VEXTI-771835 format. One line per field, with one value per residue (C-alpha): x, y, z; residue number from 1; residue in one letter. Coordinates in Angstrom, 1 decimal, decimal comma. Layout:
<recs>
px = X ...
py = Y ...
pz = Z ...
resi = NUM ...
resn = A ...
</recs>
This chain:
<recs>
px = -9,7 -11,8 -14,1 -16,1 -19,8 -21,9 -24,5 -26,4 -27,6 -29,6 -27,5 -26,5 -27,3 -23,9 -22,9 -20,1 -19,2 -15,9 -14,7 -15,7 -13,9 -10,8 -7,6 -4,9 -4,2 -3,2 0,3 1,0 0,0 3,1 2,0 3,6 1,6 1,4 2,1 5,3 7,8 11,2 14,3 14,6 18,4 21,7 23,6 26,9 28,6 31,8 34,3 33,4 30,0 28,9 25,8 24,1 21,7 19,9 18,2 16,2 14,1 12,5 13,7 16,0 19,2 21,0 23,6 26,6 28,3 31,4 34,1 37,2 37,7 40,6 38,6 36,4 32,7 31,0 28,0 25,2 23,4 20,0 17,4 13,7 13,0 10,8 10,0 8,1 7,0 6,5 8,4 11,5 11,5 14,7 14,7 18,0 19,2 21,4 24,6 27,7 27,3 28,6 25,5 26,9 25,3 23,5 23,2 20,8 20,5 17,8 17,5 15,1 18,1 21,5 23,0 22,1 22,6 25,6 26,3 23,2 19,7 18,7 16,0 15,1 12,5 15,3 16,7 13,4 12,8 12,6 16,1 16,9 19,2 22,2 21,0 20,8 18,7 20,6 19,9 21,8 21,3 20,8 22,7 19,5 17,2 15,0 13,0 13,4 10,6 12,2 9,7 10,5 12,2 15,2 16,4 17,5 16,1 17,5 19,6 18,2 20,6 20,5 17,7 15,7 13,4 11,0 8,9 10,8 10,1 12,9 14,0 17,6 18,8 22,4 23,0 26,4 27,9 28,9 28,0 28,0 30,5 27,6 25,7 28,4 28,3 24,9 26,1 29,5 31,0 32,5 31,3 29,0 25,4 23,4 20,5 17,8 15,6 14,9 11,4 9,2 5,8 4,1 1,7 0,2 -2,7 -2,0 -3,4 -3,5 -5,6 -8,4 -8,7 -8,8 -12,3 -11,1 -8,6 -7,1 -5,5 -4,6 -2,5 0,6 2,2 4,3 1,2 -0,4 2,6 2,7 -1,0 -0,3 2,9 1,0 -1,6 1,2 2,9 -0,4 -1,2 2,1 0,8 -2,5 -1,8 -2,8 -2,1 0,0 1,8 5,1 5,3 4,1 6,1 7,7 7,2 4,2 1,9 -0,1 -3,9 -6,2 -8,9 -6,7 -5,0 -5,5 -7,5 -6,5 -5,2 -3,4 0,1 2,3 5,0 5,8 9,1 9,1 6,7 4,3 1,6 -1,5 -1,1 -4,3 -2,5 -1,3 -5,0 -5,7 -3,9 -3,7 -7,4 -8,3 -5,9 -7,5 -11,1 -10,2 -8,5 -9,7 -12,7 -13,6 -10,6 -12,0 -12,2 -8,4 -9,2 -12,4 -10,6 -7,9 -10,5 -12,6 -9,6 -8,4 -11,9 -12,1 -9,0 -10,2 -9,1 -11,6 -10,7 -11,5 -8,0 -7,5 -4,2 -2,4 -1,7 -1,4 2,3 3,4 0,1 -1,8 0,0 2,2 1,2 0,5 -1,4 -2,8 -3,8 -7,2 -8,1 -6,8 -8,9 -11,9 -10,9 -10,3 -13,6 -15,2 -13,4 -14,4 -18,1 -18,0 -16,4 -18,0 -21,4 -21,0 -23,6 -23,5 -19,9 -21,0 -23,6 -21,2 -18,4 -20,6 -20,2 -16,5 -16,5 -18,4 -16,0 -13,0 -14,4 -16,5 -14,3 -10,6 -9,9 -11,8 -9,6 -6,5 -7,8 -6,3 -9,3 -7,7 -7,3 -9,7 -7,0 -5,7 -2,5 0,1 2,4 2,8 -0,1 -2,5 -0,7 0,5 4,1 5,4 3,1 4,4 2,8 3,2 6,8 7,6 8,3 9,5 6,9 4,4 1,8 -1,1 0,2 -1,4 -1,4 -3,3 -5,9 -6,5 -6,9 -9,3 -11,4 -11,4 -12,4 -15,2 -16,7 -16,4 -18,0 -20,7 -21,7 -21,5 -23,9 -26,3 -26,0 -26,7 -29,7 -27,9 -28,0 -24,4 -23,6 -24,6 -22,5 -19,4 -19,8 -20,1 -16,9 -15,1 -16,0 -14,7 -11,4 -11,1 -11,5 -8,9 -6,5 -6,7 -6,4 -3,4 -1,4 -1,4 2,0 1,2 4,9 5,6 2,1 1,7 0,5 3,0 3,7 3,2 3,5 5,8 9,5 11,4 9,4 8,8 6,3 5,3 3,8 1,2 -0,6 -0,7 -1,9 -4,7 -5,8 -6,8 -8,4 -10,4 -11,7 -10,1 -7,9 -9,7 -8,9 -6,3 -4,5 -4,7 -2,9 -0,3 0,4 0,9 3,2 5,2 5,5 6,7 9,3 10,7 10,4 11,1 13,6 14,6 12,7 9,5 8,6 10,1 7,8 9,5 11,1 14,7 13,6 12,2 15,7 15,9 13,6 16,3 19,4 20,6 17,4 17,4 13,7 14,1 15,4 13,1 10,1 7,2 5,0 2,3 1,9 2,8 -0,4 -2,4 -0,4 -0,9 -4,6 -4,7 -3,1 -5,8 -8,5 -7,0 -7,1 -3,3 -3,4 -0,1 1,7 0,1 1,2 4,7 5,1 3,8 6,4 9,2 8,5 7,1 9,5 12,4 11,2 10,3 13,9 15,9 16,5 14,4 12,1 8,4 7,4 7,1 9,3 8,3 10,4 13,1 16,1 18,8 19,9 17,1 18,4 16,4 15,8 16,6 19,1 18,4 15,9 13,6 10,6 10,6 7,1 4,9 1,1 1,0 3,1 0,6 -1,4 -0,7 -3,4 -6,3 -5,0 -5,3 -8,6 -10,2 -8,9 -7,7 -10,3 -12,3 -14,6 -15,2 -17,9 -19,9 -22,4 -22,1 -21,6 -21,6 -25,3 -24,0 -20,8 -19,1 -17,3 -14,9 -11,9 -8,8 -7,1 -3,3 -1,3 -0,5 -3,1 -6,0 -7,8 -8,3 -10,6 -11,2 -13,5 -14,1 -15,8 -18,8 -21,2 -23,9 -21,9 -19,1 -18,7 -17,1 -15,6 -14,1 -13,2 -11,2 -10,3 -10,1 -11,1 -14,7 -14,0 -14,3 -16,4 -17,1 -19,0 -20,2 -21,6 -23,3 -25,0 -28,8 -30,0 -27,0 -26,8 -23,8 -22,8 -20,8 -18,4 -17,0 -14,6 -16,3 -15,0 -16,5 -18,0 -19,2 -21,8 -22,3 -24,7 -26,0 -27,1 -27,3 -29,4 -27,8 -28,0 -25,6 -24,4 -22,2 -22,4 -26,1 -28,2 -30,7 -34,2 -36,0 -32,7 -30,8 -28,2 -30,5 -30,9 -32,5 -31,2 -33,1 -31,3 -31,9
py = -33,9 -30,8 -28,9 -25,7 -26,0 -22,9 -21,7 -18,5 -16,9 -13,7 -12,5 -14,8 -15,4 -16,0 -13,9 -11,4 -11,2 -13,2 -11,2 -7,8 -8,5 -10,0 -7,9 -10,4 -8,8 -5,5 -6,9 -6,6 -3,0 -0,9 2,8 5,0 5,6 9,3 11,8 13,0 10,3 10,1 8,1 4,5 4,3 6,0 4,1 5,9 9,1 10,6 13,1 15,5 14,4 14,2 12,5 11,5 9,3 12,4 12,5 9,4 11,4 14,8 15,6 18,5 16,6 17,4 16,2 18,4 18,7 20,9 21,7 23,7 24,8 22,4 19,4 17,0 17,5 15,9 13,8 11,6 9,0 8,0 5,4 6,0 2,3 2,2 4,3 7,5 10,6 14,2 17,2 16,9 19,1 20,0 21,5 23,3 24,0 26,7 27,2 29,2 32,9 32,5 30,8 27,4 25,3 22,0 19,9 17,0 14,1 11,5 8,0 5,1 2,7 2,8 1,9 5,3 7,5 9,8 13,5 13,9 12,6 9,6 11,9 15,6 17,7 19,9 16,9 16,6 20,3 23,7 23,4 25,2 22,7 20,7 17,3 18,2 20,5 23,4 25,5 28,2 27,6 30,7 31,1 31,1 28,0 27,5 25,1 24,5 22,7 21,6 23,0 24,0 27,4 29,5 31,5 34,2 35,4 37,3 35,3 32,2 30,9 28,3 26,3 23,1 20,9 20,2 17,1 13,8 10,1 8,2 5,8 7,1 10,6 11,9 15,2 17,0 20,4 22,1 24,8 25,4 28,0 29,5 30,2 32,4 34,7 33,7 30,4 29,1 25,6 25,6 26,2 24,3 23,2 21,7 19,5 18,6 16,5 15,4 14,3 13,9 15,3 12,4 13,9 10,9 8,8 7,3 3,8 2,7 -0,4 2,0 3,3 -0,1 -0,8 -4,0 -6,6 -10,0 -12,8 -16,4 -19,1 -18,0 -15,1 -14,1 -13,5 -11,6 -9,3 -8,7 -7,7 -5,0 -3,9 -3,3 -1,3 0,8 1,3 2,5 4,8 6,5 7,6 9,0 12,7 16,2 17,5 20,7 22,6 22,9 19,2 17,4 16,4 19,5 18,8 21,0 19,0 21,8 21,2 23,8 21,2 18,9 21,6 20,9 17,7 14,1 12,0 8,7 9,5 7,6 7,3 8,7 10,3 10,9 11,1 12,6 12,9 10,7 8,3 6,5 3,2 3,0 3,3 -0,1 -1,6 1,1 1,9 -1,7 -1,7 1,5 0,3 -2,9 -1,1 2,5 3,1 6,2 7,7 6,7 10,4 10,2 8,0 9,8 13,2 11,8 10,1 13,3 15,5 13,4 13,1 16,9 16,8 14,4 15,3 15,9 12,6 10,8 10,1 10,7 11,8 9,5 12,3 16,0 15,8 18,0 19,8 16,7 15,8 12,8 10,4 6,9 4,4 2,2 4,6 5,7 2,0 2,1 5,1 3,0 0,1 2,2 4,0 0,6 -0,5 2,8 2,4 -1,4 -1,0 2,3 2,2 5,9 5,9 9,7 9,4 6,9 9,3 12,1 10,3 8,0 10,3 10,2 6,4 6,3 8,7 6,6 3,4 4,6 7,4 7,0 3,3 2,7 5,4 3,4 0,1 -1,8 -2,5 -5,6 -7,5 -5,6 -5,2 -2,0 -1,0 1,3 2,9 5,5 4,0 5,1 8,3 6,7 6,0 8,3 6,9 4,9 2,7 1,9 0,8 3,1 0,1 0,4 -1,9 -1,4 -3,1 -5,2 -5,7 -8,4 -6,4 -3,4 -5,7 -7,9 -4,8 -3,5 -6,6 -6,4 -2,7 -3,3 -6,1 -4,1 -1,0 -3,1 -4,0 -0,3 0,5 -2,0 -0,5 2,9 1,7 2,5 0,5 0,5 -2,7 -5,1 -3,4 -3,3 -7,1 -7,8 -5,8 -7,6 -10,9 -9,6 -8,5 -11,8 -13,7 -11,5 -11,9 -15,7 -15,8 -13,4 -13,4 -17,0 -18,6 -22,3 -23,3 -21,5 -22,1 -18,4 -15,2 -13,2 -9,7 -8,4 -9,5 -6,5 -6,7 -9,6 -12,7 -12,4 -13,0 -10,7 -11,2 -8,5 -9,7 -13,3 -12,5 -10,1 -12,5 -14,9 -12,2 -10,8 -14,3 -14,0 -17,1 -20,5 -22,7 -24,8 -21,7 -20,1 -23,1 -23,2 -19,5 -19,6 -22,6 -20,6 -17,6 -19,8 -21,6 -18,6 -15,6 -16,9 -15,0 -15,4 -12,2 -12,6 -13,2 -10,9 -9,1 -10,5 -13,7 -13,6 -12,7 -9,4 -8,2 -7,6 -4,6 -2,8 -4,8 -2,4 -2,5 -6,0 -6,6 -10,4 -9,7 -6,9 -7,5 -5,2 -6,0 -3,9 -6,2 -9,3 -8,7 -9,6 -12,8 -13,8 -13,1 -15,1 -18,0 -17,8 -17,6 -20,7 -22,5 -22,6 -21,4 -22,8 -21,2 -17,9 -18,1 -19,2 -16,2 -13,9 -15,2 -15,0 -11,4 -9,8 -11,9 -10,3 -6,8 -7,5 -8,8 -6,2 -2,6 -0,6 -3,6 -3,3 -1,0 -2,2 -1,2 0,4 -2,2 -4,8 -5,1 -7,6 -9,7 -8,2 -4,6 -1,4 -1,3 2,4 2,7 5,4 7,0 4,0 4,6 2,1 2,9 2,6 2,0 0,1 -2,6 -3,4 -6,1 -8,7 -7,1 -7,4 -10,8 -12,2 -10,5 -11,4 -14,9 -16,4 -14,8 -15,0 -11,9 -9,9 -7,5 -8,3 -5,5 -1,8 -1,2 -4,9 -5,2 -8,6 -10,2 -13,6 -15,6 -18,2 -19,0 -20,4 -22,6 -22,6 -25,7 -25,5 -22,8 -24,3 -21,1 -17,5 -14,7 -11,1 -8,3 -6,7 -3,3 -2,3 0,6 -1,7 -3,0 -5,4 -8,6 -11,0 -14,4 -17,0 -20,3 -23,3 -26,8 -29,5 -33,1 -32,2 -30,8 -27,2 -24,8 -21,2 -18,6 -15,6 -12,3 -10,4 -7,0 -6,9 -6,4 -7,9 -11,1 -13,4 -16,2 -18,6 -21,3 -23,9 -26,7 -30,1 -33,6 -35,8 -37,8 -35,5 -33,2 -29,4 -27,7 -24,2 -23,3 -26,9 -27,7 -30,2 -28,8 -31,2 -34,7 -37,1 -35,2 -34,6 -31,5 -32,3 -32,0 -29,1 -27,4 -27,2 -24,5 -21,5 -21,3 -18,2 -17,6 -15,0 -12,4 -12,8
pz = -0,1 0,6 -1,6 -0,9 0,0 -0,4 2,0 1,3 4,5 5,3 8,2 11,0 14,7 16,2 19,2 18,6 22,3 22,0 19,1 20,5 23,8 22,2 22,7 22,0 18,7 20,4 20,9 17,1 16,7 15,7 16,0 18,7 21,8 21,2 18,5 20,3 19,6 21,4 20,2 21,4 21,5 20,8 18,1 18,1 19,2 17,6 18,9 21,7 22,9 26,5 28,0 24,7 26,6 27,7 24,3 25,2 27,7 28,0 31,5 32,3 31,5 28,2 25,8 25,0 21,6 21,6 19,0 18,5 14,9 14,4 15,8 13,9 14,2 17,2 16,2 17,7 15,7 17,1 16,3 16,7 16,7 13,6 10,6 11,5 9,7 10,7 12,1 14,3 17,4 19,1 22,6 23,4 26,9 25,4 23,4 23,2 22,2 18,6 17,2 16,6 13,9 14,1 11,0 10,7 8,3 8,1 6,6 6,7 6,8 8,4 5,0 3,6 6,6 6,2 5,9 3,7 4,0 2,0 0,5 0,9 -0,8 -2,1 -4,0 -5,7 -6,7 -5,0 -3,6 -0,4 1,4 0,4 1,6 5,3 7,5 9,3 12,4 14,1 17,9 20,0 23,4 25,5 25,9 22,8 20,8 17,1 15,1 11,8 9,4 5,8 5,5 6,3 9,3 7,0 3,6 0,6 0,2 1,9 4,5 7,3 5,7 6,5 4,5 7,3 7,3 6,9 6,9 8,6 11,3 11,9 12,5 12,6 14,4 14,3 15,2 11,9 9,5 5,8 4,6 2,5 5,7 7,3 9,2 10,6 12,0 13,3 12,8 16,3 19,9 22,2 21,9 24,7 23,5 26,1 23,9 20,3 19,4 16,4 16,0 14,2 11,7 9,9 11,1 14,5 14,4 18,0 19,1 20,0 16,4 14,6 13,4 11,7 12,9 12,1 14,1 13,3 14,6 12,6 14,5 11,4 9,4 12,2 12,4 8,7 8,8 11,5 9,9 6,7 8,6 10,1 6,8 5,3 8,3 7,7 4,3 5,6 6,2 5,2 1,7 2,4 -0,3 1,5 2,3 -0,8 -3,9 -5,1 -8,8 -9,6 -7,5 -5,8 -5,7 -4,3 -4,0 -1,8 0,2 3,9 3,3 4,3 1,5 0,9 -0,2 -2,6 0,1 3,5 2,7 -1,1 -4,0 -1,4 -3,9 -4,0 -7,0 -7,9 -8,7 -5,1 -3,9 -5,6 -2,6 0,0 -0,3 0,5 3,5 4,7 4,4 6,3 9,2 9,6 7,3 9,3 7,4 4,0 3,0 2,4 -0,6 -1,7 -1,8 -4,1 -6,5 -6,7 -7,4 -10,3 -11,7 -11,8 -14,0 -16,6 -20,1 -22,8 -24,4 -21,2 -19,9 -16,1 -14,7 -12,2 -9,6 -9,4 -10,3 -13,2 -13,0 -13,7 -17,0 -16,2 -19,0 -17,7 -19,8 -17,1 -14,3 -15,7 -15,3 -11,7 -11,1 -12,3 -10,0 -7,0 -7,4 -7,6 -4,3 -2,6 -3,3 -2,6 0,8 1,9 0,3 -0,8 -3,5 -3,6 -4,9 -7,5 -8,8 -8,9 -10,9 -13,0 -16,1 -15,6 -15,5 -18,7 -20,4 -19,4 -20,7 -23,7 -25,0 -23,9 -24,1 -27,4 -28,9 -28,0 -29,2 -32,2 -34,4 -35,9 -32,6 -30,4 -27,8 -26,2 -27,9 -26,4 -29,0 -31,6 -33,6 -30,9 -29,9 -26,7 -27,5 -24,8 -22,1 -19,1 -16,5 -12,8 -13,4 -16,3 -18,4 -22,0 -23,5 -26,3 -28,4 -27,2 -23,6 -21,6 -18,4 -19,9 -21,4 -18,4 -16,2 -18,9 -18,6 -14,8 -15,0 -17,5 -15,4 -12,2 -13,6 -15,1 -11,5 -10,6 -13,4 -12,0 -8,5 -10,0 -12,0 -15,3 -18,5 -19,7 -17,7 -20,5 -23,1 -20,8 -20,0 -23,8 -24,4 -21,6 -23,2 -26,6 -25,1 -23,2 -26,5 -28,1 -25,2 -25,3 -29,1 -29,4 -26,2 -24,9 -25,3 -25,6 -25,4 -22,2 -20,7 -19,8 -21,3 -23,3 -22,1 -25,6 -29,2 -29,8 -28,9 -27,3 -26,3 -22,5 -19,8 -17,0 -13,5 -13,9 -17,0 -15,9 -12,4 -13,4 -16,2 -13,4 -11,2 -14,1 -15,1 -18,5 -17,9 -18,1 -15,1 -16,9 -18,1 -14,7 -13,1 -15,9 -15,7 -11,9 -12,3 -14,9 -12,5 -9,6 -11,8 -13,7 -11,4 -8,0 -5,9 -2,2 -1,5 -3,6 -7,2 -9,8 -12,2 -15,3 -16,3 -17,6 -21,1 -19,7 -19,2 -22,9 -22,5 -20,6 -19,9 -17,2 -15,2 -13,9 -14,4 -13,8 -10,2 -9,3 -7,0 -6,5 -3,6 -5,4 -8,3 -6,3 -4,3 -7,4 -7,9 -4,3 -4,7 -7,9 -6,0 -3,4 -6,1 -7,7 -4,3 -4,2 -0,6 0,6 -2,4 -1,6 2,0 1,1 -1,3 1,5 3,9 1,4 0,4 3,5 5,7 3,8 4,4 8,0 8,8 6,8 7,8 8,5 9,3 10,0 7,1 3,5 0,6 -2,7 -4,5 -3,9 -6,3 -7,0 -4,0 -1,9 -2,0 -2,0 -5,7 -6,1 -3,2 -0,6 -2,9 -2,4 -0,2 2,6 3,8 0,7 0,9 -2,4 -0,8 1,9 0,0 2,6 4,8 2,3 1,2 4,7 5,5 2,2 1,8 5,1 7,3 4,1 4,0 0,7 -0,1 -3,2 -3,2 -2,3 1,4 2,3 1,6 0,3 1,0 0,8 3,5 2,1 4,3 2,6 5,2 5,0 6,1 9,8 10,6 12,6 13,5 12,5 13,7 13,1 12,1 8,8 9,3 7,1 7,0 8,3 11,2 11,9 10,1 12,5 11,6 13,9 12,4 13,6 12,5 15,2 15,8 15,1 11,7 10,5 12,6 11,5 13,5 11,6 12,9 10,2 10,3 10,3 6,8 5,0 3,0 3,3 1,0 3,1 1,7 4,0 3,2 3,3 2,8 0,2 3,1 5,9 7,2 7,0 9,4 9,9 13,4 14,3 11,2 8,8 5,3 3,5 4,2 2,3 -0,9 -0,9 0,0 2,7 1,5 3,1 4,0 0,8 -0,1 0,4 4,2 5,7 9,2 11,3 13,3 17,0
resi = 1 2 3 4 5 6 7 8 9 10 11 12 13 14 15 16 17 18 19 20 21 22 23 24 25 26 27 28 29 30 31 32 33 34 35 36 37 38 39 40 41 42 43 44 45 46 47 48 49 50 51 52 53 54 55 56 57 58 59 60 61 62 63 64 65 66 67 68 69 70 71 72 73 74 75 76 77 78 79 80 81 82 83 84 85 86 87 88 89 90 91 92 93 94 95 96 97 98 99 100 101 102 103 104 105 106 107 108 109 110 111 112 113 114 115 116 117 118 119 120 121 122 123 124 125 126 127 128 129 130 131 132 133 134 135 136 137 138 139 140 141 142 143 144 145 146 147 148 149 150 151 152 153 154 155 156 157 158 159 160 161 162 163 164 165 166 167 168 169 170 171 172 173 174 175 176 177 178 179 180 181 182 183 184 185 186 187 188 189 190 191 192 193 194 195 196 197 198 199 200 201 202 203 204 205 206 207 208 209 210 211 212 213 214 215 216 217 218 219 220 221 222 223 224 225 226 227 228 229 230 231 232 233 234 235 236 237 238 239 240 241 242 243 244 245 246 247 248 249 250 251 252 253 254 255 256 257 258 259 260 261 262 263 264 265 266 267 268 269 270 271 272 273 274 275 276 277 278 279 280 281 282 283 284 285 286 287 288 289 290 291 292 293 294 295 296 297 298 299 300 301 302 303 304 305 306 307 308 309 310 311 312 313 314 315 316 317 318 319 320 321 322 323 324 325 326 327 328 329 330 331 332 333 334 335 336 337 338 339 340 341 342 343 344 345 346 347 348 349 350 351 352 353 354 355 356 357 358 359 360 361 362 363 364 365 366 367 368 369 370 371 372 373 374 375 376 377 378 379 380 381 382 383 384 385 386 387 388 389 390 391 392 393 394 395 396 397 398 399 400 401 402 403 404 405 406 407 408 409 410 411 412 413 414 415 416 417 418 419 420 421 422 423 424 425 426 427 428 429 430 431 432 433 434 435 436 437 438 439 440 441 442 443 444 445 446 447 448 449 450 451 452 453 454 455 456 457 458 459 460 461 462 463 464 465 466 467 468 469 470 471 472 473 474 475 476 477 478 479 480 481 482 483 484 485 486 487 488 489 490 491 492 493 494 495 496 497 498 499 500 501 502 503 504 505 506 507 508 509 510 511 512 513 514 515 516 517 518 519 520 521 522 523 524 525 526 527 528 529 530 531 532 533 534 535 536 537 538 539 540 541 542 543 544 545 546 547 548 549 550 551 552 553 554 555 556 557 558 559 560 561 562 563 564 565 566 567 568 569 570 571 572 573 574 575 576 577 578 579 580 581 582 583 584 585 586 587 588 589 590 591 592 593 594 595 596 597 598 599 600 601 602 603 604 605 606 607 608 609 610 611 612 613 614 615 616 617 618 619 620 621 622 623 624 625 626 627 628 629 630 631 632 633 634 635 636 637 638 639 640 641 642 643 644 645 646 647 648 649 650 651 652 653 654 655 656 657 658 659 660 661 662 663 664 665 666 667 668 669 670 671 672 673 674 675 676 677 678 679 680 681 682 683 684
resn = X X X X X X X X X X X X X X X X X X X X X X X X X X X X X X X X X X X X X X X X X X X X X X X X X X X X X X X X X X X X X X X X X X X X X X X X X X X X X X X X X X X X X X X X X X X X X X X X X X X X X X X X X X X X X X X X X X X X X X X X X X X X X X X X X X X X X X X X X X X X X X X X X X X X X X X X X X X X X X X X X X X X X X X X X X X X X X X X X X X X X X X X X X X X X X X X X X X X X X X X X X X X X X X X X X X X X X X X X X X X X X X X X X X X X X X X X X X X X X X X X X X X X X X X X X X X X X X X X X X X X X X X X X X X X X X X X X X X X X X X X X X X X X X X X X X X X X X X X X X X X X X X X X X X X X X X X X X X X X X X X X X X X X X X X X X X X X X X X X X X X X X X X X X X X X X X X X X X X X X X X X X X X X X X X X X X X X X X X X X X X X X X X X X X X X X X X X X X X X X X X X X X X X X X X X X X X X X X X X X X X X X X X X X X X X X X X X X X X X X X X X X X X X X X X X X X X X X X X X X X X X X X X X X X X X X X X X X X X X X X X X X X X X X X X X X X X X X X X X X X X X X X X X X X X X X X X X X X X X X X X X X X X X X X X X X X X X X X X X X X X X X X X X X X X X X X X X X X X X X X X X X X X X X X X X X X X X X X X X X X X X X X X X X X X X X X X X X X X X X X X X X X X X X X X X X X X X X X X X X X X X X X X X X X X X X X X X X X X X X X X X X X X X X X X X X X X X X X X X X X X X X X X X X X X X X X X X X X X X X X X X X X
</recs>
């Protein structure tokens, strides 16, 4: 039996040479080598196609598509090997003189690749295409970059939507009747190459500032797949290529942001940053402006009552009840990981207004709990999953407790006095939560006291992370989730009773990696490490082995399907929580004070994993951890930046020895006099 032994250290003296020179993790990195990406294979051809393999290179050879009017359209279906995002570029060696048309459809999965793309901007507003992109090919050699727009205007004809996120592309010779006479449905087209100008952050081994590796190769690959998924969502905010639903933002125009998804909902939602931001800071913190820009933009659109919009969509008016709290939490994470105290000073009045004006205004004075419903003027509000729930919802209140505690720490960092009041309020809400929403019969927190009796993944998980759940209730709630929400592809976000909220939605079979991240984290916090790893493998393993593979889905539906069909985003930053989970808990590094001035190291050791190593980047310098378990016990090497303070926890047997830099500080259950738990280790 192991328990954790704490050693507080002022930096450490271990050499970082081994970690700095280690490159074995490079094999797991998924990004293309360059921003110009070529297809990896031809899947199929149909009808009159010659030399389709020419599209796999950029030499002078070319594929030919030809068609007589009475013939079926010739087509080529190509695979780029993994999900990518950007602008397709076609190089034509020429065409017949009648301006034959090329039509192109895109999809993240083969299941939804057909005569129309699985998603186009035109399907989401500002319609100029009918599900595909069109181009009239001139007779002479030419290049077409598939940007949004039309070859002819007034009226618009031969149009394309431009930027796409996809793995698969279907190209065929055809034309819309509506585009006549500018383009013909017959003739010959000679295509020399098809490439993609990859526009998102290109995360090659040279760009990673943080990395992770352990004995389990599946866990390693999930970590780097999460990094690649998140990188696909770091891109410039450009009016013509964002969500078309009134999402323009002059402040964000031309700036890097963290998008909601690579192919759709290309708008930065602050809830996504709760996971995507941590993934960014642990891999590419030099790109942290992509999070800062989003947070500042939303702060500038705070309503007079303190509410903050979730995104720029609908001109900053989409009413979500929980997202002001996620703005608070993502601001906390941003300052914690980056040390940007200037940002904290700028938004501190906004934080105060969220917590001291808005949420008190939607609190039930009888219970002291946040209350969503007509009684508080929030009956028409949604949340991250647009759930039809109301009343004193456990999820809203546990997130409120977590936000109050987190911002109380921020107040201390900023030298402000509000922290004590926020901690007192967090304690008050905690008492109310446990008095009103604990279901003793089920051994889990109720979703709400309003509506059908049901239990949700979100409220129970965040109750543990916020410290609101006593240890016995934490263990009970996690047992309930595992027993009642387990699916072959993760844990659902409701038990069977949750289906009564919307019988057609299948809530009891729907899995969100977003909210599952908080359950996985709660399992680590409760020292249920093997359960956390098993859930990671079940959920991320499902996405890794099902089309399109590699990138991580917005949501999983019944029987492991894409939960909203082809509309589902298969490259979603909010689903990358496996990366912070492995860095924070298996490697074991978490910042505890702004900019890693203080941090903790507490590895959680999964069964069958005897070593892990990696780097967590910080503003002060790299935090390097290299631990292993062998016949000599547990050995951890820590490299800490000068000027930082680490609290290190190591597993220790009831009978054994713990040493720091060859000095024994604990033996057989006793601290060694003169060494003790507080050991200052000088930086050499």
